[in-house]
C-alpha positions in Angstrom: 0.0 0.0 0.0 1.2 3.5 -0.8 2.7 5.1 2.4 0.3 8.1 2.4 -2.7 5.8 1.9 -1.7 3.8 4.9 -1.1 6.9 7.0 -4.6 8.1 6.1 -6.0 4.7 7.2 -4.1 5.0 10.5 -5.5 8.5 11.0 -9.0 7.2 10.3 -8.6 4.5 12.9 -7.1 6.9 15.4 -10.2 9.1 15.0 -12.5 6.1 15.5 -10.7 4.9 18.6 -10.6 8.4 20.2 -14.4 8.5 20.2 -14.0 6.2 23.2 -17.5 4.8 22.6 -16.3 1.2 22.6 -13.2 -0.8 23.8 -10.2 0.0 21.6 -9.5 -3.7 20.8 -13.1 -4.1 19.5 -12.8 -0.9 17.4 -9.5 -2.1 15.9 -10.9 -5.5 15.1 -13.9 -4.1 13.4 -11.7 -1.8 11.4 -9.6 -4.7 10.2 -12.7 -6.6 9.2 -13.6 -3.6 7.0 -10.1 -3.6 5.4 -9.3 -7.2 4.8 -6.7 -6.3 2.2 -4.2 -5.1 4.8 -1.2 -7.4 5.4 0.2 -8.5 8.7 2.8 -5.8 8.8 0.4 -3.1 7.9 -2.1 -4.3 10.6 0.7 -4.3 13.1 1.7 -0.7 12.2 -1.9 0.5 12.5 -2.6 -1.3 15.8 0.6 -0.3 17.5 0.3 3.3 16.4 -3.3 3.5 17.8 -2.2 2.0 21.1 0.7 4.4 21.3 -1.7 7.3 20.8 -3.9 6.0 23.7 -0.9 5.4 26.0 0.4 9.0 25.7 -2.7 10.8 24.5 -2.1 14.0 26.6 1.5 14.3 25.3 0.5 13.8 21.6 -2.4 16.2 21.8 -0.1 18.8 23.3 2.5 18.4 20.6 -0.1 18.2 17.9 -1.2 21.8 18.6 1.9 23.2 16.7 1.2 21.1 13.6 -1.1 21.6 10.6 -3.7 19.4 8.9 -6.3 17.1 10.5 -5.7 16.3 14.1 -5.9 12.5 13.7 -3.2 12.6 11.1 -1.0 14.7 13.3 -1.5 12.3 16.2 -0.7 9.3 13.9 2.5 10.9 12.7 3.7 11.7 16.3 2.9 8.2 17.6 3.9 6.2 14.5 5.1 2.7 15.3 5.9 1.3 11.9 8.9 1.7 9.6 10.5 5.2 9.9 11.4 5.4 6.2 7.9 4.4 5.3 6.5 7.2 7.5 8.8 9.8 6.1 8.0 8.9 2.5 4.3 9.8 3.3 5.1 13.3 4.8 5.3 16.7 3.2 8.4 18.7 3.8 6.5 20.8 6.4 5.3 17.7 8.2 8.9 16.3 8.3 10.3 19.5 9.8 7.5 19.7 12.4 8.0 16.0 13.4 11.7 16.5 13.8 11.1 19.6 16.0 8.5 17.8 18.1 10.9 14.9 18.7 13.7 17.3 19.7 11.7 18.6 22.7 13.1 17.7 26.0 10.2 15.8 27.7 11.6 16.3 31.1 10.7 20.0 30.8 7.0 19.3 30.2 4.3 19.5 32.7 3.9 16.3 34.8 0.6 15.3 33.3 2.2 15.3 29.8 4.9 12.9 31.1 2.7 10.5 33.1 -0.3 10.6 30.7 -2.8 9.7 33.4 -6.1 11.6 34.1 -5.9 13.6 37.4 -8.5 11.5 39.1 -6.3 8.4 38.7 -2.8 10.0 39.1 -3.7 11.7 42.4 -4.5 8.5 44.5 -1.7 6.5 42.9 0.8 9.3 43.7 -0.5 9.5 47.3 -0.2 5.7 47.7 3.2 5.1 46.1 5.1 8.3 46.6 6.9 10.4 44.0 9.7 8.0 42.9 7.6 4.9 42.7 4.7 6.7 41.0 6.9 7.7 38.1 8.2 4.1 37.8 4.6 2.9 37.6 3.6 5.6 35.1 6.5 4.6 32.9 5.6 0.9 33.1 2.0 1.6 32.2 3.1 3.3 29.0 4.9 0.3 27.8 3.4 -2.7 25.9 2.9 -5.8 28.0 4.6 -9.1 27.2 2.5 -12.1 26.1 2.1 -14.6 28.9 0.9 -18.2 28.4 -0.4 -20.7 30.8 0.5 -24.3 30.2 -2.4 -26.7 30.5 -0.8 -29.3 32.8 -3.5 -31.9 31.9 -2.0 -32.0 28.4 1.6 -30.9 28.5 4.6 -30.0 30.6 6.0 -26.5 30.6 9.4 -27.6 29.3 7.8 -29.5 26.4 5.7 -26.5 25.4 8.7 -24.3 25.6 10.6 -26.6 23.2 7.6 -26.8 20.8 7.5 -23.0 20.7 11.3 -22.8 20.1 10.9 -25.2 17.2 8.3 -22.8 15.8 10.8 -19.9 16.1 9.2 -18.4 19.2 11.3 -17.8 22.2 9.6 -18.3 25.6 10.9 -18.1 29.1 9.3 -19.5 32.3 7.5 -16.9 34.2 9.2 -15.9 37.5 6.4 -16.8 39.9 3.7 -19.0 38.2 4.8 -22.6 37.8 2.5 -22.9 34.8 3.5 -19.8 32.9 5.7 -18.9 29.9 6.5 -15.4 28.8 6.9 -14.6 25.1 8.4 -11.5 23.6 6.4 -9.7 20.9 3.1 -10.8 19.6 3.6 -14.0 17.5 0.6 -15.6 15.9 -0.2 -18.6 18.1 -3.7 -19.6 17.1 -2.6 -21.9 14.3 0.2 -23.6 16.2 -0.4 -27.2 17.5 0.4 -26.2 21.1 -2.6 -23.8 20.9 -5.1 -25.7 18.9 -4.5 -28.9 21.0 -5.3 -26.9 24.2 -1.7 -27.2 25.6 -1.6 -23.5 26.2 -3.9 -20.6 26.8 -3.1 -16.9 26.8 -3.2 -15.7 30.4 -1.3 -13.0 32.3 1.0 -14.4 35.1 -0.9 -12.4 37.7 -4.1 -14.0 36.7 -2.5 -17.4 37.1 -1.4 -16.6 40.6 -5.0 -16.0 41.7 -5.6 -19.7 41.1 -2.7 -20.5 43.5 -4.4 -18.4 46.2 -7.7 -20.3 45.6 -5.8 -23.6 45.8 -8.6 -25.8 44.6 -8.2 -29.5 45.3 -9.2 -32.7 43.6 -12.9 -33.6 44.0 -14.0 -30.3 45.5 -17.0 -28.2 44.6 -15.8 -24.8 43.4 -17.2 -21.7 41.7 -15.7 -19.0 39.6 -18.4 -16.4 40.3 -17.7 -14.0 37.5 -16.2 -16.4 35.0 -16.4 -14.2 31.8 -14.6 -15.9 29.0 -13.2 -18.4 31.4 -9.4 -17.9 31.6 -9.3 -18.5 35.4 -12.0 -21.1 35.1 -9.8 -23.2 32.9 -6.8 -22.8 35.2 -8.9 -23.8 38.2 -10.2 -26.9 36.4 -6.7 -28.0 35.5 -5.6 -27.5 39.1 -8.4 -29.7 40.2 -7.1 -32.3 37.7 -10.4 -32.5 36.0 -12.2 -33.9 39.0 -15.0 -32.5 41.3 -17.4 -29.9 40.0 -16.5 -26.4 38.9 -19.3 -23.9 38.3 -18.6 -21.0 35.9 -21.2 -18.3 36.7 -21.6 -15.1 34.7 -24.5 -12.8 33.9 -23.3 -12.5 30.3 -24.3 -15.3 27.9 -22.0 -13.8 25.3 -19.0 -14.1 27.5 -19.8 -17.6 28.5 -20.2 -18.5 24.8 -16.6 -17.4 24.3 -15.6 -20.0 27.0 -17.0 -22.9 25.0 -14.3 -23.3 22.3 -11.6 -22.8 25.0 -13.3 -25.4 27.2 -13.4 -27.9 24.2 -9.6 -27.4 23.6 -8.8 -27.8 27.3 -10.0 -31.3 27.7 -11.9 -30.4 30.9 -15.1 -32.2 31.7 -15.6 -30.9 35.3 -16.7 -27.4 34.3 -20.4 -26.4 34.3 -21.0 -22.9 32.7 -24.2 -21.3 33.9 -25.7 -17.9 33.0 -27.3 -16.2 35.9 -29.7 -13.2 35.9 -27.9 -11.5 38.9 -25.9 -12.3 42.0 -29.1 -13.4 43.8 -30.2 -15.8 41.1 -32.0 -19.0 42.3 -29.2 -21.1 41.0 -26.9 -19.4 43.5 -29.3 -19.8 46.4 -29.5 -23.6 45.8 -25.8 -23.9 46.4 -25.8 -21.8 49.6 -23.2 -23.2 52.1 -22.2 -26.1 49.8 -19.0 -25.0 48.1 -15.4 -25.6 49.2 -13.9 -22.6 47.3 -15.3 -19.6 45.6 -13.4 -17.1 43.5 -15.0 -13.7 43.0 -13.2 -12.2 40.0 -15.2 -9.0 40.4 -16.1 -6.6 37.6 -13.7 -3.7 38.0 -12.2 -0.7 36.3 -9.5 -2.9 34.7 -6.9 -0.2 35.5 -4.3 -2.8 36.3 -4.3 -3.8 32.6 -3.5 -0.4 31.1 -0.4 -1.8 29.4 -2.8 -3.9 27.3 -5.9 -1.6 27.4 -4.7 2.0 27.6 -8.1 3.3 26.5 -9.5 2.4 30.0 -7.8 5.3 31.7 -9.8 7.6 29.3 -13.1 5.6 29.4 -13.3 5.1 33.2 -14.1 7.9 35.6 -14.6 8.5 39.4 -18.4 8.0 38.8 -17.9 4.6 37.0 -15.6 3.5 39.8 -18.3 4.4 42.4 -20.8 2.3 40.4 -18.4 -0.6 40.3 -17.9 -0.5 44.0 -21.6 -1.0 44.6 -21.5 -4.0 42.3 -18.4 -5.4 44.0 -20.0 -5.2 47.5 -23.2 -6.9 46.3 -21.4 -9.6 44.4 -19.0 -10.4 47.1 -21.8 -10.6 49.7 -23.8 -13.0 47.5 -20.8 -15.2 46.6 -19.9 -15.5 50.3 -23.2 -17.3 50.9 -22.0 -20.2 48.8 -19.0 -21.0 50.9 -19.4 -23.9 53.4 -17.8 -23.8 56.9 -14.1 -24.3 56.5 -14.3 -23.2 52.9 -12.2 -20.5 51.2 -13.4 -17.2 49.6 -11.2 -15.2 47.3 -12.0 -11.7 46.1 -9.9 -10.4 43.2 -9.7 -7.4 40.8 -7.4 -6.2 38.1 -7.5 -2.7 39.5 -4.8 -0.5 41.0 -7.2 1.5 43.1 -7.6 1.1 46.9 -11.2 2.0 46.4 -11.9 -1.3 44.6 -9.4 -3.4 46.6 -8.5 -2.8 50.2 -11.6 -0.7 50.9 -14.0 -3.5 49.7 -12.0 -6.2 51.5 -12.0 -4.4 54.8 -15.7 -3.5 54.6 -16.5 -7.2 54.0 -14.4 -8.4 56.9 -16.1 -5.9 59.2 -19.5 -6.9 58.1 -18.8 -10.7 58.1 -17.1 -11.9 61.3 -17.6 -15.5 60.4 -15.1 -15.0 57.6 -11.5 -14.9 58.9 -9.0 -13.1 56.7 -6.1 -15.4 55.6 -2.8 -13.5 55.1 -1.8 -13.9 51.5 1.9 -14.1 52.6 1.1 -17.5 54.2 -0.5 -18.8 51.0 1.8 -17.7 48.2 5.5 -17.1 47.7 7.5 -14.9 47.6 6.2 -12.4 50.2 7.2 -9.5 47.9 4.0 -10.2 46.0 1.9 -9.2 49.0 1.1 -6.1 51.0 -0.9 -5.8 54.2 -2.1 -9.4 54.1 -3.3 -9.1 50.5 -1.9 -10.1 47.1 -0.9 -6.8 45.5 0.7 -7.0 42.0 2.1 -4.0 40.3 3.4 -3.7 36.7 6.5 -1.8 37.6 7.4 -4.1 40.5 6.5 -7.5 39.2 6.3 -7.1 35.4 2.8 -8.4 35.2 -0.7 -6.8 35.2 -1.9 -5.1 38.3 -3.9 -7.5 40.5 -5.4 -7.5 44.0 -6.7 -10.4 46.0 -8.1 -10.9 49.5 -8.6 -14.4 51.0 -11.0 -15.5 53.8 -11.9 -18.8 55.5 -15.4 -19.3 56.7 -15.5 -20.5 60.3 -19.2 -21.5 60.8 
């Protein structure tokens, strides 16, 4: 494709994504379906440029003010993530000079918000929690692309064998530092046609998400529920940890998300998983299981701000109001899920949020209101202790090189 034509397509996609009326990945996927003639390299340039715009939106919009032409084109030029020579062949002499001048600006002289690229409502609590030095380390980490983590399905393969299979396909993978099932892959290789993927030997799953299953620690033959199962990434990991025994309920209010679990479930080889769509957290199906389950995972709906490396649009699509709405859901869902746990059973509440408001605040409120549930220090359940803070699992992208996750654990006493 002619360089200028591709740049115009990037600008069009940037304009679409910045409407912020849908998740960025869905907008990009829909755009690619409309432009099936694009090759893999062209698609990569488009996608990476769009995500670069979202990661540092405040900076690019500031620098774009000095340029000329349509704003989406200026943003695409500034954030371009394809071939440099390809880009320059699409630019006018004026655009080339403007780009060089923009790149020559010393970013350290810019206002803080143009360097961290976080909305004030998010930057303020994170700065207060972490302090100046660590806040800037987090901000830098959030503006980087996340690696690709895989979970090896131990029902079908061993990690070393999968690592060798990937190497034979020209894909370098290293064991994840903390999860015994994980492999970390550089870049974004196409996996969906490889035998290790189609056979169900691996699933894409961030290492932090895998560690939640270690906290739940499901055992053979138990009755377990993944209360907000979604597309089932954690469900599949739980089922494998149970060695395909017992009974594992995958509850969700979204039939569409549960439908996405079906092909993954078929690949996994699991037969102990029972997906069930529920109307709400007080559904009759839930009431019938009251006090009967050994372990319950509440992977609560949340802001997703721990996944900003993968989903940078969330920091622009979420707001203090949406977080407050999510808190109400989190409280209600956790309270309902707790009723399923039998005496001696374990309850895990988890989010992929960075905010205390969705994490420690909810956990402490639940403990105060439910004295029959005794908090279990995460440090006693998972190693190393550096993954934990204040008795909770607390994962940070800049500290642990994985998505931001939180988890609290309780044991029911009566």
